[in-house]
C-alpha distance (Angstrom), angle and dihedral (degrees) to the residues before:
residue distance angle dihedral
M1 . . .
S2 3.86 . .
R3 3.79 90.8 .
A4 3.79 134.4 24.4
S5 3.82 95.5 -129.4
A6 3.82 95.2 57.5
K7 3.88 115.3 127.3
L8 3.86 121.0 -140.9
K9 3.75 143.8 168.5
W10 3.81 131.5 -141.7
Y11 3.90 121.0 -134.6
K12 3.73 134.8 -169.9
N13 3.75 102.9 -152.6
K14 3.79 97.9 -41.9
K15 3.79 97.5 -31.4
E16 3.77 119.2 101.6
I17 3.83 115.5 -121.1
K18 3.78 116.5 -135.0
P19 3.84 123.5 -161.0
S20 3.87 111.0 -90.0
K21 3.84 140.8 136.9
K22 3.79 86.3 -79.0
H23 3.75 96.0 47.0
E24 3.81 124.9 37.5
I25 3.87 116.3 -168.8
S26 3.81 118.0 -165.9
S27 3.82 139.2 166.5
K28 3.84 132.3 -162.9
S29 3.75 120.1 -179.8
I30 3.80 104.7 -52.8
Y31 3.73 94.5 -14.9
R32 3.84 125.1 97.9
K33 3.86 125.1 -169.9
L34 3.78 138.4 -169.7
T35 3.86 116.5 -164.9
I36 3.84 119.8 -166.7
N37 3.75 113.2 -160.0
D38 3.90 127.1 -154.1
V39 3.82 91.8 12.6
G40 3.79 113.8 -147.9
S41 3.76 136.7 173.3
D42 3.77 90.4 -91.8
D43 3.81 90.1 62.5
E44 3.80 89.8 65.5
D45 3.89 106.8 112.3
N46 3.81 146.0 100.0
Y47 3.83 114.2 -63.6
T48 3.89 124.9 -161.1
C49 3.80 132.2 -163.4
N50 3.88 103.9 -156.1
A51 3.90 118.0 -166.6
I52 3.81 93.5 172.7
D53 3.80 94.1 -122.1
D54 3.80 90.5 49.7
K55 3.86 139.6 4.4
T56 3.74 140.6 -168.8
S57 3.84 131.8 -156.0
C58 3.78 140.2 -164.5
K59 3.80 138.6 174.8
L60 3.78 121.3 -119.1
V61 3.78 113.7 -146.2
V62 3.93 115.2 -165.8
E63 3.79 115.7 -156.9
E64 3.75 122.2 -164.8
Q65 3.79 116.2 -106.6
A66 3.84 115.3 -104.9
I67 3.86 99.5 -104.4
S68 3.76 121.0 -175.5
I69 3.86 131.9 177.8
V70 3.77 112.8 -109.5
R71 3.85 96.2 179.3
E72 3.81 120.6 21.4
L73 3.74 127.4 -138.5
S74 3.85 115.1 -92.2
A75 3.87 124.3 -138.8
V76 3.77 113.7 -103.1
E77 3.82 129.4 -154.1
V78 3.80 122.6 -170.3
T79 3.78 140.2 159.4
E80 3.77 117.1 -117.0
P81 3.07 129.3 -70.7
F82 3.88 95.2 16.4
A83 3.84 120.0 107.9
A84 3.80 125.4 -95.0
F85 3.78 124.0 -148.0
F86 3.82 129.6 -158.3
E87 3.79 126.7 -174.8
V88 3.82 133.9 -178.9
E89 3.84 133.9 173.0
I90 3.75 127.9 -148.6
N91 3.77 132.7 -169.0
I92 3.78 101.7 -104.9
N93 3.73 134.3 46.4
S94 3.82 105.4 -140.5
V95 3.84 119.6 55.4
K96 3.74 134.5 135.0
P97 3.80 113.3 -89.4
P98 3.79 111.3 -65.2
K99 3.77 124.8 -130.6
W100 3.87 123.5 -112.3
T101 3.78 121.8 -168.6
L102 3.79 134.7 -178.0
N103 3.82 115.9 -158.7
G104 3.85 87.4 -12.6
V105 3.82 93.7 -55.6
A106 3.81 117.1 120.2
M107 3.80 114.7 -116.3
Q108 3.85 123.7 -132.2
D109 3.77 129.8 -170.4
S110 3.88 112.2 -91.6
A111 3.76 142.1 147.1
D112 3.86 90.7 -76.8
L113 3.81 97.9 35.2
E114 3.78 132.0 58.5
M115 3.85 130.8 -175.9
E116 3.78 119.4 -166.5
M117 3.83 136.8 -178.7
E118 3.78 123.1 -163.2
G119 3.81 112.4 172.8
S120 3.74 106.6 -60.0
M121 3.89 93.0 -15.4
H122 3.81 118.9 96.6
R123 3.86 121.6 -170.5
L124 3.78 134.3 -170.5
T125 3.80 120.2 -166.6
F126 3.78 125.7 -169.3
K127 3.84 100.5 -161.0
K128 3.83 95.1 -167.5
T129 3.80 123.9 24.8
K130 3.75 136.5 -166.2
A131 3.80 132.2 -172.5
S132 3.82 94.2 -105.3
M133 3.80 89.5 64.9
T134 3.86 92.2 71.2
G135 3.78 110.1 126.3
P136 3.88 146.4 85.7
V137 3.82 119.6 -39.3
Q138 3.80 112.7 -154.1
F139 3.86 129.6 -165.2
S140 3.84 117.4 -161.8
A141 3.82 126.9 -172.0
G142 3.77 116.2 165.3
K143 3.75 107.2 -44.1
S144 3.85 93.4 -27.4
K145 3.84 121.3 100.8
S146 3.79 137.8 -177.3
V147 3.82 124.7 -169.3
A148 3.82 131.4 -169.5
Q149 3.75 134.7 166.6
L150 3.83 123.7 -106.8
T151 3.75 113.4 -156.2
V152 3.78 119.4 -171.9
K153 3.80 114.6 -172.5
E154 3.76 121.1 -154.4
R155 3.78 112.3 -104.8
P156 3.82 109.4 -103.7
L157 3.80 109.8 -108.1
E158 3.78 112.4 -110.8
V159 3.77 135.3 176.0
L160 3.88 108.3 -114.4
E161 3.75 96.2 176.8
P162 3.75 116.7 27.3
I163 3.77 124.4 -151.9
K164 3.81 112.1 -88.2
D165 3.77 125.4 -135.9
A166 3.77 109.6 -102.1
T167 3.76 140.2 -163.8
A168 3.76 123.4 -155.3
K169 3.81 139.8 167.9
E170 3.76 121.1 -107.2
K171 3.82 116.6 -97.7
G172 3.81 87.9 25.2
S173 3.82 126.4 93.6
A174 3.77 135.1 -107.6
T175 3.78 132.2 -156.6
L176 3.85 123.9 -154.8
S177 3.78 116.5 -166.5
S178 3.88 134.7 -171.2
K179 3.77 131.6 -177.8
F180 3.83 123.0 -149.7
S181 3.78 129.9 -156.4
T182 3.83 93.0 -118.1
V183 3.79 134.5 9.4
P184 3.82 105.9 -71.6
K185 3.81 118.3 -135.8
E186 3.78 92.3 -139.6
V187 3.82 134.2 4.6
S188 3.79 125.7 -159.6
W189 3.76 128.7 -165.7
F190 3.77 125.8 -154.8
K191 3.79 137.9 -173.1
G192 3.74 103.2 -153.5
Q193 3.81 101.4 -44.9
T194 3.87 94.7 -27.6
L195 3.84 117.0 107.8
L196 3.77 111.3 -132.4
A197 3.80 124.5 -139.8
T198 3.84 133.2 -170.4
S199 3.79 111.8 -83.1
D200 3.80 141.5 130.2
K201 3.82 86.4 -72.9
Y202 3.84 98.8 44.3
S203 3.80 131.0 42.3
L204 3.88 113.4 -167.6
K205 3.78 115.1 -171.0
Q206 3.85 135.2 169.0
D207 3.78 124.9 -162.7
A208 3.85 108.4 -176.3
V209 3.84 104.9 -69.8
R210 3.80 95.8 -2.1
A211 3.83 125.3 84.8
K212 3.80 124.2 -168.4
L213 3.76 136.3 -169.3
T214 3.85 119.7 -165.7
I215 3.80 118.5 -168.9
Q216 3.81 115.0 -159.1
K217 3.82 132.3 -155.6
L218 3.80 93.2 15.3
T219 3.79 120.3 -145.7
E220 3.82 129.9 177.9
E221 3.81 87.2 -98.6
D222 3.77 88.5 68.9
T223 3.86 90.2 67.1
G224 3.74 111.7 110.0
E225 3.79 146.7 78.9
Y226 3.85 119.4 -43.4
R227 3.80 125.0 -163.6
C228 3.78 131.4 -161.5
Q229 3.77 113.4 -162.4
S230 3.84 138.6 177.2
T231 3.82 117.3 172.2
A232 3.89 106.3 -48.8
A233 3.80 93.7 -20.3
E234 3.76 115.7 95.1
T235 3.78 141.0 153.9
K236 3.78 130.9 -165.9
A237 3.83 135.3 -159.8
T238 3.79 138.4 166.6
L239 3.77 123.9 -117.1
T240 3.84 115.4 -156.5
V241 3.74 116.6 -162.2
E242 3.78 109.2 -158.2
F243 3.71 120.5 -140.7
R244 3.84 104.9 -121.8
K245 3.73 116.9 -135.6
V246 3.82 110.4 -128.2
E247 3.82 112.1 -149.0
I248 3.78 134.9 -180.0
T249 3.77 108.0 -121.0
K250 3.83 96.7 179.7
H251 3.83 116.2 33.9
L252 3.83 130.0 -152.7
V253 3.76 118.5 -89.5
D254 3.84 123.0 -143.0
T255 3.83 109.3 -106.7
E256 3.77 134.8 -161.2
V257 3.80 123.2 -169.6
D258 3.73 140.4 169.2
E259 3.81 123.6 -97.8
D260 3.83 114.6 -82.1
S261 3.88 88.1 20.1
D262 3.74 128.8 117.1
A263 3.79 125.3 -111.2
V264 3.78 121.1 -150.1
F265 3.88 123.5 -160.4
T266 3.80 124.7 -176.5
C267 3.73 131.3 -171.7
E268 3.76 130.8 176.3
I269 3.90 129.0 -154.3
N270 3.78 129.6 -171.7
Y271 3.88 96.8 -111.4
A272 3.79 126.7 54.8
D273 3.81 96.4 -153.8
E274 3.78 102.2 59.2
G275 3.85 122.3 111.7
V276 3.79 117.2 -122.9
H277 3.81 141.2 -172.1
W278 3.78 131.1 -145.2
L279 3.78 116.9 -151.7
L280 3.77 132.5 -173.4
S281 3.75 112.6 -158.9
N282 3.87 88.9 -17.8
K283 3.85 91.6 -53.0
V284 3.84 114.8 120.9
L285 3.82 113.9 -118.8
F286 3.78 127.5 -146.2
S287 3.77 133.4 -169.4
N288 3.86 110.5 -88.9
E289 3.82 140.9 128.7
V290 3.85 92.5 -58.1
N291 3.85 101.0 32.0
T292 3.81 127.3 50.9
I293 3.84 119.4 -168.1
T294 3.79 117.7 -173.2
Q295 3.77 140.1 168.4
V296 3.83 130.0 -155.7
G297 3.78 109.7 179.5
K298 3.79 108.4 -56.7
M299 3.84 93.7 -15.1
H300 3.81 118.3 96.0
T301 3.80 122.7 -167.3
L302 3.82 133.6 -166.0
T303 3.80 120.3 -167.9
L304 3.86 119.0 -170.2
K305 3.82 111.3 -163.4
N306 3.83 133.1 -151.1
L307 3.79 94.1 2.0
A308 3.83 122.1 -159.5
P309 3.85 123.4 -159.9
E310 3.84 91.5 -101.6
D311 3.84 89.4 58.7
G312 3.75 92.2 73.4
G313 3.73 119.9 112.0
T314 3.82 146.1 107.0
I315 3.81 117.0 -41.4
T316 3.75 113.3 -150.9
F317 3.80 126.7 -168.1
K318 3.82 112.9 -162.1
V319 3.77 133.9 178.5
R320 3.86 111.3 -135.6
E321 3.76 109.6 -107.7
K322 3.77 118.3 -128.0
R323 3.78 117.8 -115.4
A324 3.81 112.6 -108.0
V325 3.82 115.9 -125.2
F326 3.77 136.4 168.5
L327 3.77 117.8 -94.9
K328 3.75 89.6 -174.9
S329 3.77 121.2 22.5
L330 3.81 128.5 -148.5
D331 3.79 118.2 -83.2
D332 3.77 127.3 -139.4
V333 3.78 108.1 -102.3
V334 3.85 135.9 -156.3
G335 3.75 116.1 -155.5
E336 3.86 137.3 178.5
V337 3.74 131.3 -123.0
K338 3.84 111.5 -92.5
G339 3.80 89.5 13.0
M340 3.83 129.9 102.8
I341 3.85 130.1 -102.9
T342 3.81 123.6 -152.1
L343 3.78 122.2 -166.4
T344 3.79 116.7 -168.4
C345 3.82 136.0 -179.4
E346 3.84 137.9 159.0
A347 3.81 130.1 -125.4
S348 3.82 125.6 -149.9
K349 3.85 91.9 -118.3
P350 3.78 135.4 22.1
R351 3.81 96.2 -126.6
V352 3.82 99.8 79.7
S353 3.84 134.1 120.6
P354 3.76 106.0 -142.5
T355 3.82 123.6 -170.3
W356 3.79 123.0 -153.5
R357 3.81 123.2 -148.9
K358 3.84 136.8 176.8
D359 3.76 114.4 -156.3
G360 3.78 88.0 -23.6
T361 3.81 96.5 -47.8
F362 3.85 116.2 124.0
L363 3.83 112.3 -120.4
T364 3.81 126.2 -152.3
T365 3.78 137.3 173.1
G366 3.80 112.4 -73.9
S367 3.85 142.1 113.5
K368 3.83 90.4 -52.3
Y369 3.83 102.8 35.9
E370 3.75 136.5 36.0
V371 3.81 118.1 -164.7
L372 3.86 115.6 -152.8
H373 3.76 128.9 -157.7
T374 3.79 120.4 167.3
G375 3.76 115.4 157.5
K376 3.75 106.7 -54.4
S377 3.80 93.9 -21.1
L378 3.82 114.2 101.4
G379 3.79 128.3 -172.7
L380 3.74 148.9 167.7
I381 3.85 125.9 -154.0
V382 3.76 121.4 -159.0
K383 3.76 112.4 -160.9
A384 3.83 133.1 -156.2
V385 3.79 91.2 11.4
T386 3.81 119.3 -141.3
K387 3.81 132.2 -179.9
E388 3.82 86.8 -98.2
D389 3.87 90.3 65.8
A390 3.81 90.7 70.9
G391 3.80 113.8 107.2
D392 3.75 146.8 78.5
Y393 3.85 118.8 -39.9
R394 3.74 126.0 -168.1
C395 3.83 136.1 -165.9
D396 3.82 110.8 -159.0
L397 3.85 122.0 -164.4
G398 3.79 92.0 -179.7
T399 3.81 87.9 -115.4
E400 3.76 99.2 51.5
L401 3.87 137.2 17.2
S402 3.81 129.5 -144.0
K403 3.78 123.2 -166.6
S404 3.81 136.3 -161.2
K405 3.77 131.6 -172.8
V406 3.80 112.9 -142.3
T407 3.83 119.9 -157.6
V408 3.83 119.5 -169.4
R409 3.79 118.8 -157.7
D410 3.78 132.4 -176.3
M411 3.74 115.7 -81.1
S412 3.81 109.8 -89.1
T413 3.74 115.5 -138.0
G414 3.78 125.7 -148.2
I415 3.79 137.2 176.4
T416 3.78 110.7 -105.1
K417 3.83 95.4 176.6
Q418 3.79 120.2 34.8
L419 3.82 126.6 -152.4
K420 3.78 116.8 -87.6
S421 3.82 125.3 -141.5
V422 3.78 116.0 -109.3
E423 3.85 133.1 -151.1
A424 3.83 116.6 -161.2
M425 3.78 140.4 166.1
E426 3.78 119.0 -120.1
G427 3.82 112.8 -81.8
E428 3.78 95.6 26.4
T429 3.79 129.3 117.8
C430 3.80 119.8 -119.0
S431 3.79 132.7 -178.8
F432 3.85 137.0 -155.7
Q433 3.81 123.0 -155.4
C434 3.80 131.9 -166.8
I435 3.87 123.9 -178.4
L436 3.84 123.9 -158.3
S437 3.77 127.4 -152.2
W438 3.82 91.7 -123.5
E439 3.72 136.3 19.4
S440 3.80 108.0 -95.8
T441 3.80 132.4 -160.0
D442 3.82 92.1 -160.5
E443 3.80 117.4 113.3
C444 3.79 115.6 -99.3
A445 3.87 129.0 -157.7
W446 3.82 136.4 -162.2
T447 3.78 123.6 -152.5
L448 3.87 130.9 -171.3
N449 3.77 115.2 -160.7
G450 3.85 89.5 -15.9
Q451 3.81 94.7 -52.1
T452 3.75 118.8 115.5
V453 3.80 112.1 -116.7
A454 3.88 117.3 -140.2
N455 3.79 126.3 -160.4
G456 3.85 108.0 -96.4
G457 3.83 143.9 67.4
R458 3.87 109.4 24.2
F459 3.77 92.1 -8.5
Q460 3.85 125.8 79.0
V461 3.87 116.7 -173.5
S462 3.77 118.1 -171.2
S463 3.83 141.0 167.8
T464 3.75 125.8 -164.0
S465 3.83 116.4 176.6
C466 3.89 104.5 -58.4
K467 3.86 94.5 -12.8
H468 3.74 120.8 95.2
M469 3.91 121.0 -174.3
L470 3.80 139.1 -174.5
V471 3.86 117.9 -165.9
I472 3.89 119.8 -168.3
R473 3.75 117.1 -167.6
D474 3.87 127.4 -160.8
V475 3.76 93.4 11.9
T476 3.81 119.0 -158.1
P477 3.81 132.5 -161.8
A478 3.81 86.3 -102.4
D479 3.81 87.6 67.3
T480 3.80 91.3 63.5
G481 3.83 109.6 118.0
E482 3.77 145.3 72.3
V483 3.85 122.3 -25.8
V484 3.79 115.3 -157.5
F485 3.80 131.1 -174.0
N486 3.88 116.6 -160.6
I487 3.82 130.9 -171.8
K488 3.78 123.9 163.1
N489 3.86 104.6 -47.5
L490 3.82 95.2 -21.6
N491 3.80 129.7 92.7
S492 3.77 139.3 174.3
K493 3.83 124.3 -161.2
S494 3.81 135.5 -161.9
T495 3.79 140.3 154.7
L496 3.84 133.2 -109.0
A497 3.78 115.5 -155.0
V498 3.84 117.2 -171.5
E499 3.84 121.8 -169.7
G500 3.84 116.8 -155.3
């Protein structure tokens, strides 16, 4: 200024600048100064120093700092929903906030995303990830960029709560439930190997991670193994349907009435949903103009109307018996001569009287056969099997028949104890032993260094039941080599080493 006392004002464009943290205004003697702190691109403009009588202007141009990447981003691979961390380092400490993008979309701080800056280090944290987030992550500061791939793998589906074994009463319902680690795309239910579908019998439901199977109107045939499966995750459990015991809780009472009168009989059982029969002198009765049959809950009533003397007789109240069926049928079986064959099946109720037949011949327990019956499990054991035991076997419940084809093959022989290698000094006696699974009548042979060994001289060959032995006396270094035992299509090898 031309004089120290001159007054002036500072302007940015046409707006007066007041002293602040951003703008510092100072004067010393004839000098006037405007200092702009933390210069950014928005500070770029025309600035004027106005002293009323005179003024001077200039234009401030703000250039971006030369930013370079010192340490690039690195690719990150995580499994949902675990966190993913990215870190990049630039060459300067103070810059305007950088830009982070994922799949080209700008990132903003949120509950699941955090952006940090510490000196020249910049960090991006995805606190919770999902597979759909997979893509390129880009950091931009000035004209510098760094890109790395984010890969989020789907969380492997696991069973968190397996199905539990359950027991239920027949004619009731049972629900089996399983919980998965994530929401499964598709859930399948099986009984044994049979795929189940929604019907009047089965209700299949899925609520997020939980899958449920409800089985209605249970019968003993519903007993078995149930499996819940989604991709490679599966869980199994057994449902046992208990046979409910039906009992008469109020019995019939003998009744005597006058001719042309009515007779009323009542009987109560412990379940309200059981079917019953009324009989008069073993003849089944039905509701008609002379007989009235009613049921209220567990109570059953029979009314005989306008009775004549010849209508007298024995009244019988009978619960309808369930038809016996096979829960598990017989399987075809292959047995071996001299072995034992076991046939097994399972009935729907324990009170059955099965009969066993082979090619039409009735079978009973004895030295050859053993008939088994434990609860609902039925079985037949055939002992000391021969070729004649092959054929068709049948288990007959009277209401259902199960068949099995039995095949008998020659006894297969295997080696249960192999030859062992032997080391001996010259002049000693050594032995080799091989044990078979069954006694065999087939010819066997021993070889030493490819030469067949016969019984006699220094060599002793013996066979006792399943055990076969070779003894060599006064061994010499020339005996060193391979020892082989052969029988039919089997062989066992070992080595003899003789030191002189």
